[in-house]
C-alpha positions as a printed NumPy array, in Angstrom:
array([[ 42.156,  38.338, -52.302],
       [ 45.095,  36.309, -52.756],
       [ 45.015,  32.246, -52.212],
       [ 47.47 ,  32.986, -48.886],
       [ 45.142,  35.352, -47.279],
       [ 41.845,  33.277, -48.262],
       [ 43.439,  30.196, -46.797],
       [ 44.494,  32.103, -43.802],
       [ 40.896,  33.47 , -43.381],
       [ 39.508,  29.477, -43.574],
       [ 42.193,  28.593, -41.246],
       [ 40.889,  31.294, -38.538],
       [ 37.28 ,  30.377, -39.245],
       [ 38.238,  26.767, -38.225],
       [ 40.3  ,  27.818, -35.26 ],
       [ 36.772,  30.001, -34.113],
       [ 34.899,  27.034, -34.478],
       [ 36.766,  24.34 , -32.027],
       [ 38.871,  24.781, -29.257],
       [ 41.472,  22.336, -30.327],
       [ 42.62 ,  21.26 , -33.624],
       [ 45.155,  18.542, -34.395],
       [ 47.809,  19.88 , -37.029],
       [ 46.935,  16.845, -39.307],
       [ 43.093,  17.734, -39.844],
       [ 43.74 ,  21.168, -40.384],
       [ 46.062,  20.391, -43.041],
       [ 43.492,  17.956, -44.417],
       [ 40.675,  20.52 , -44.167],
       [ 42.629,  23.208, -46.053],
       [ 44.191,  20.884, -48.508],
       [ 47.672,  21.708, -47.649],
       [ 50.799,  20.531, -45.902],
       [ 51.333,  20.935, -41.868],
       [ 54.196,  22.983, -42.829],
       [ 51.995,  25.416, -44.681],
       [ 49.486,  25.443, -41.7  ],
       [ 52.701,  26.305, -39.504],
       [ 53.333,  29.418, -41.799],
       [ 49.509,  30.465, -41.767],
       [ 49.435,  30.112, -37.947],
       [ 52.47 ,  32.505, -37.943],
       [ 50.51 ,  34.932, -40.146],
       [ 47.524,  35.433, -38.051],
       [ 49.868,  35.756, -34.809],
       [ 51.516,  38.538, -36.491],
       [ 47.905,  40.054, -37.007],
       [ 47.226,  39.572, -33.298],
       [ 45.4  ,  36.394, -32.79 ],
       [ 46.865,  34.607, -29.807],
       [ 47.201,  30.997, -31.315],
       [ 48.875,  28.289, -28.722],
       [ 50.42 ,  25.339, -30.211],
       [ 51.034,  21.86 , -28.535],
       [ 53.913,  19.626, -29.745],
       [ 53.762,  15.606, -30.456],
       [ 51.262,  13.169, -31.819],
       [ 48.167,  14.272, -30.004],
       [ 49.646,  18.306, -30.649],
       [ 47.601,  20.749, -32.48 ],
       [ 46.464,  24.527, -32.395],
       [ 43.95 ,  26.386, -30.32 ],
       [ 42.912,  30.227, -30.189],
       [ 43.433,  31.697, -27.235],
       [ 41.974,  34.97 , -25.696],
       [ 44.215,  38.196, -25.959],
       [ 44.416,  41.166, -24.365],
       [ 41.975,  42.979, -27.174],
       [ 39.027,  40.933, -29.069],
       [ 40.561,  40.503, -32.809],
       [ 38.142,  40.641, -35.546],
       [ 35.889,  37.629, -35.695],
       [ 34.676,  35.995, -39.   ],
       [ 31.073,  35.081, -38.735],
       [ 28.812,  33.758, -41.461],
       [ 25.174,  35.558, -42.495],
       [ 23.366,  32.561, -40.32 ],
       [ 25.987,  33.304, -37.278],
       [ 25.443,  36.957, -37.507],
       [ 21.716,  36.768, -37.206],
       [ 21.682,  33.967, -34.695],
       [ 23.913,  36.166, -32.641],
       [ 21.995,  39.323, -32.774],
       [ 18.893,  37.459, -31.744],
       [ 20.604,  35.666, -28.93 ],
       [ 21.502,  39.171, -27.68 ],
       [ 18.159,  40.665, -27.679],
       [ 16.823,  37.776, -25.939],
       [ 19.639,  37.984, -23.127],
       [ 19.269,  41.361, -22.738],
       [ 15.841,  40.769, -21.416],
       [ 17.207,  37.633, -19.197],
       [ 18.597,  37.74 , -15.624],
       [ 22.379,  37.36 , -16.47 ],
       [ 24.611,  38.658, -13.743],
       [ 26.045,  41.322, -16.43 ],
       [ 22.983,  42.866, -16.574],
       [ 21.2  ,  44.021, -19.566],
       [ 23.621,  47.118, -20.452],
       [ 26.214,  44.65 , -21.568],
       [ 24.102,  42.923, -24.276],
       [ 22.705,  45.913, -25.502],
       [ 26.041,  47.603, -26.238],
       [ 27.152,  44.427, -27.889],
       [ 23.666,  44.196, -29.834],
       [ 24.237,  47.777, -30.99 ],
       [ 27.941,  47.11 , -32.223],
       [ 26.697,  44.174, -34.125],
       [ 23.636,  45.567, -35.956],
       [ 25.919,  48.715, -37.033],
       [ 27.631,  46.716, -39.409],
       [ 25.103,  44.301, -40.616],
       [ 24.303,  44.428, -44.328],
       [ 20.491,  45.535, -44.615],
       [ 19.126,  42.389, -45.608],
       [ 20.644,  40.921, -42.426],
       [ 19.028,  43.763, -40.249],
       [ 15.671,  42.89 , -41.711],
       [ 15.978,  39.291, -40.914],
       [ 16.917,  40.146, -37.353],
       [ 14.022,  42.701, -36.962],
       [ 11.584,  40.153, -38.28 ],
       [ 12.691,  37.272, -36.093],
       [ 13.027,  39.381, -32.972],
       [  9.459,  40.142, -33.48 ],
       [  8.372,  36.48 , -33.421],
       [ 10.925,  35.214, -30.842],
       [  9.597,  35.262, -27.276],
       [ 11.804,  34.764, -24.339],
       [ 10.73 ,  31.506, -22.306],
       [ 10.185,  33.572, -19.13 ],
       [ 13.963,  33.494, -17.483],
       [ 13.412,  36.98 , -16.091],
       [ 12.212,  35.612, -12.947],
       [ 14.436,  32.98 , -12.348],
       [ 17.647,  32.9  , -10.487],
       [ 20.792,  35.157, -11.47 ],
       [ 22.845,  33.152, -13.963],
       [ 26.751,  34.177, -14.58 ],
       [ 27.291,  34.684, -18.44 ],
       [ 30.784,  33.506, -17.831],
       [ 29.738,  30.343, -16.755],
       [ 27.077,  29.971, -19.543],
       [ 29.69 ,  30.47 , -21.921],
       [ 31.94 ,  28.029, -20.457],
       [ 29.678,  25.169, -20.413],
       [ 28.473,  26.228, -23.685],
       [ 32.113,  25.561, -24.769],
       [ 32.56 ,  22.521, -23.406],
       [ 29.216,  21.06 , -24.628],
       [ 30.29 ,  21.738, -28.296],
       [ 34.02 ,  20.713, -27.914],
       [ 32.896,  17.447, -25.934],
       [ 35.286,  18.273, -23.211],
       [ 35.146,  17.174, -19.781],
       [ 34.964,  20.28 , -16.949],
       [ 34.958,  20.316, -13.386],
       [ 32.976,  22.485, -11.089],
       [ 31.839,  23.255,  -7.952],
       [ 28.185,  22.579,  -7.085],
       [ 25.797,  23.888,  -4.03 ],
       [ 22.682,  21.455,  -3.78 ],
       [ 19.432,  22.793,  -2.835],
       [ 20.133,  21.271,   0.873],
       [ 23.481,  23.374,   0.902],
       [ 25.846,  20.325,   0.435],
       [ 28.811,  21.496,  -1.567],
       [ 30.483,  18.982,  -3.763],
       [ 33.235,  18.976,  -6.645],
       [ 32.031,  17.492,  -9.781],
       [ 33.466,  15.818, -12.901],
       [ 31.216,  15.563, -15.893],
       [ 31.067,  15.477, -19.748],
       [ 28.746,  18.275, -20.711],
       [ 25.804,  17.275, -23.267],
       [ 23.342,  20.267, -23.258],
       [ 22.507,  23.606, -21.794],
       [ 18.522,  24.211, -21.404],
       [ 16.502,  26.972, -20.087],
       [ 13.272,  25.907, -18.382],
       [ 10.911,  26.901, -15.892],
       [ 12.571,  30.408, -15.325],
       [ 16.234,  28.645, -14.998],
       [ 19.161,  27.194, -16.482],
       [ 20.238,  23.625, -16.491],
       [ 23.235,  21.632, -17.638],
       [ 22.689,  17.888, -18.767],
       [ 25.577,  15.652, -18.398],
       [ 27.22 ,  12.474, -17.798],
       [ 28.841,  12.296, -14.076],
       [ 31.987,  10.438, -14.167],
       [ 31.998,   9.478, -10.498],
       [ 28.552,   8.706, -10.568],
       [ 28.553,   6.939, -14.01 ],
       [ 25.305,   8.138, -14.646],
       [ 23.216,  11.066, -16.263],
       [ 22.865,  14.169, -13.994],
       [ 21.101,  17.494, -14.376],
       [ 22.524,  20.601, -12.552],
       [ 21.338,  24.054, -12.285],
       [ 23.623,  26.416, -13.576],
       [ 23.009,  29.214, -10.89 ],
       [ 24.158,  26.602,  -8.245],
       [ 27.177,  26.094, -10.166],
       [ 30.636,  27.813,  -9.726],
       [ 34.353,  27.467, -10.565],
       [ 34.397,  25.893, -14.109],
       [ 37.369,  24.334, -15.246],
       [ 38.507,  23.054, -18.558],
       [ 40.18 ,  19.658, -18.267],
       [ 41.239,  19.683, -22.006],
       [ 40.124,  15.966, -22.005],
       [ 37.698,  15.181, -24.668],
       [ 35.243,  12.299, -24.702],
       [ 32.939,  10.706, -27.166],
       [ 29.488,  11.998, -26.635],
       [ 26.585,   9.468, -25.471],
       [ 23.715,   9.336, -27.973],
       [ 20.445,  11.11 , -26.428],
       [ 17.396,  11.713, -28.605],
       [ 15.752,  15.52 , -28.213],
       [ 12.974,  13.605, -26.15 ],
       [ 15.429,  12.063, -24.013],
       [ 17.028,  15.355, -23.005],
       [ 13.491,  17.115, -22.846],
       [ 12.569,  14.421, -20.311],
       [ 15.863,  14.991, -18.158],
       [ 15.261,  18.505, -18.01 ],
       [ 11.225,  17.971, -17.02 ],
       [ 12.629,  15.546, -14.362],
       [ 15.381,  18.06 , -13.089],
       [ 12.511,  20.613, -12.817],
       [ 10.321,  18.464, -10.784],
       [ 13.169,  18.026,  -7.815],
       [ 12.776,  21.04 ,  -5.989],
       [ 11.412,  21.236,  -2.534],
       [  7.466,  20.809,  -2.629],
       [  4.691,  21.697,  -0.27 ],
       [  3.769,  17.997,   0.366],
       [  6.735,  15.625,   0.466],
       [  7.007,  11.882,   1.457],
       [  9.235,   8.527,   1.17 ],
       [  7.724,   5.416,  -0.518],
       [  9.542,   2.504,   0.369],
       [  8.786,  -0.064,  -2.094],
       [  9.102,  -4.097,  -2.17 ],
       [ 11.23 ,  -3.838,  -5.175],
       [ 15.323,  -3.681,  -5.403],
       [ 16.808,  -0.668,  -6.244],
       [ 18.381,  -1.886,  -9.583],
       [ 14.875,  -3.235, -10.751],
       [ 13.347,  -0.14 ,  -9.635],
       [ 15.809,   2.176, -11.826],
       [ 14.915,   0.169, -14.722],
       [ 11.108,   0.402, -14.131],
       [ 11.091,   4.036, -13.453],
       [ 13.919,   5.272, -15.805],
       [ 14.878,   9.1  , -15.193],
       [ 11.952,   9.287, -12.452],
       [ 13.843,   6.852, -10.369],
       [ 16.432,   9.875,  -9.835],
       [ 16.783,  10.396,  -5.891],
       [ 16.047,   6.914,  -5.139],
       [ 18.064,   4.754,  -2.51 ],
       [ 18.517,   1.248,  -1.432],
       [ 16.587,   0.864,   1.888],
       [ 18.087,  -2.798,   2.007],
       [ 18.765,  -5.603,  -0.703],
       [ 14.964,  -6.065,  -1.343],
       [ 13.625,  -2.766,  -0.688],
       [ 13.872,   0.725,  -2.277],
       [ 13.236,   4.345,  -0.93 ],
       [ 11.785,   6.824,  -3.506],
       [ 11.103,  10.571,  -2.511],
       [  7.681,  11.614,  -3.857],
       [  6.021,  15.001,  -3.603],
       [  3.816,  17.708,  -5.032],
       [  2.011,  21.011,  -4.52 ],
       [ -0.633,  19.376,  -2.419],
       [ -1.707,  15.961,  -1.609],
       [ -3.284,  15.169,  -4.831],
       [  0.007,  15.707,  -6.972],
       [  1.508,  13.294,  -4.243],
       [ -1.145,  10.862,  -4.53 ],
       [ -0.474,  10.954,  -8.509],
       [  3.226,  10.217,  -7.794],
       [  2.578,   7.279,  -5.588],
       [  0.199,   5.845,  -8.297],
       [  3.067,   5.174, -10.711],
       [  4.433,   2.743,  -8.484],
       [  4.061,  -0.587, -10.666],
       [  1.162,  -3.042, -10.159],
       [  1.623,  -5.672,  -7.593],
       [  4.485,  -3.862,  -5.563],
       [  3.672,  -3.044,  -1.952],
       [  4.938,  -0.076,  -0.487],
       [  4.867,   2.102,   2.729],
       [  4.618,   5.735,   2.851],
       [  5.618,   8.409,   5.81 ],
       [  3.103,  11.042,   4.315],
       [  2.492,  13.42 ,   7.328],
       [ -1.074,  14.725,   8.134],
       [ -2.798,  16.663,   7.297],
       [ -1.888,  15.29 ,   3.7  ],
       [ -2.386,  11.98 ,   4.963],
       [ -5.92 ,  12.426,   6.398],
       [ -6.931,  14.314,   3.391],
       [ -5.783,  11.65 ,   0.961],
       [ -7.356,   8.789,   3.102],
       [-10.564,  10.849,   3.023],
       [-10.204,  11.097,  -0.83 ],
       [ -9.495,   7.322,  -1.407],
       [-12.201,   6.066,   0.846],
       [-14.811,   8.011,  -1.244],
       [-13.199,   6.683,  -4.224],
       [-13.425,   3.323,  -3.179],
       [-17.136,   3.588,  -1.915],
       [-17.913,   4.931,  -5.317],
       [-16.238,   2.007,  -7.025],
       [-18.137,  -0.616,  -5.044],
       [-21.601,   1.191,  -5.57 ],
       [-23.829,  -0.022,  -8.213],
       [-23.459,   2.232, -11.069],
       [-26.562,   4.954, -11.344],
       [-29.158,   3.791, -14.077],
       [-28.841,   5.835, -17.198],
       [-31.432,   8.435, -18.051],
       [-33.712,   7.542, -20.463],
       [-32.619,   9.017, -23.981],
       [-29.053,   8.938, -23.169],
       [-28.411,   5.482, -24.547],
       [-30.038,   6.713, -27.811],
       [-27.472,   9.588, -27.774],
       [-24.733,   7.086, -27.358],
       [-25.897,   5.07 , -30.057],
       [-26.052,   7.961, -32.501]])
């Protein structure tokens, strides 16, 4: 293979791994001049690859979609990951259905070398889907656009329909996509809210790429997991209530972290915080996290209010009563 061909393939590989490349950076990566990069781009165009070029200081190149899919360059690891992903996707509730993923998987595995096919089969036997099949249907196109935006650190705009039915247009900096509790979630920085937000992907439509790049804010895997866990809890519960705390909103958010989502200022000195659960016990657990010494009221309705009052009354009686005597022999067991 000639140096020219090898360099053109290296250029194609770079164009496939990022939405936009400055010409100077491509030249540095390939160890050639920007003039050579321009010639190699023309060679790829002659082969059917649609490559857009933009002039100016911030100009560069990006690979566009064409009328047909041109050949893709995949490393062994990428091919294996793609085959595993297609197998998992075939069992999930993507709008396009399992048929598309199955045919795509068949085409990919047909050209895989035997060692890679063995790796795919071995991994497929050990990888278990996370149970998304019972969740809401998600557009594979939307998932793909959001994944690109997460990878390229590009701001996007989309329309979001909340659980309440309210429709808003959001402008965000996508950080991560995560499947959880049978649904897909997008974790991102909301530009207007100036804060982190998590959105259900099945409620999201009309993704628009803005071509505005951003520097991602650092988040640890543990923080991402907490964001998603909090988002999963923000669904309508069987028992819901508001707690109005004698605590200013900003101070409350500092104490509660991500669990302060949904809180609002009742006035300058008090904060209203929604809390709920599957039953009054889960609601009680949520209320127990209000910091010590902070007084609050709650509008928890009956019968959950009566059930909670009865349980708390018994707990207080148990705490006020003298402890029962320790049976003979138990002290020896504890000491031993």
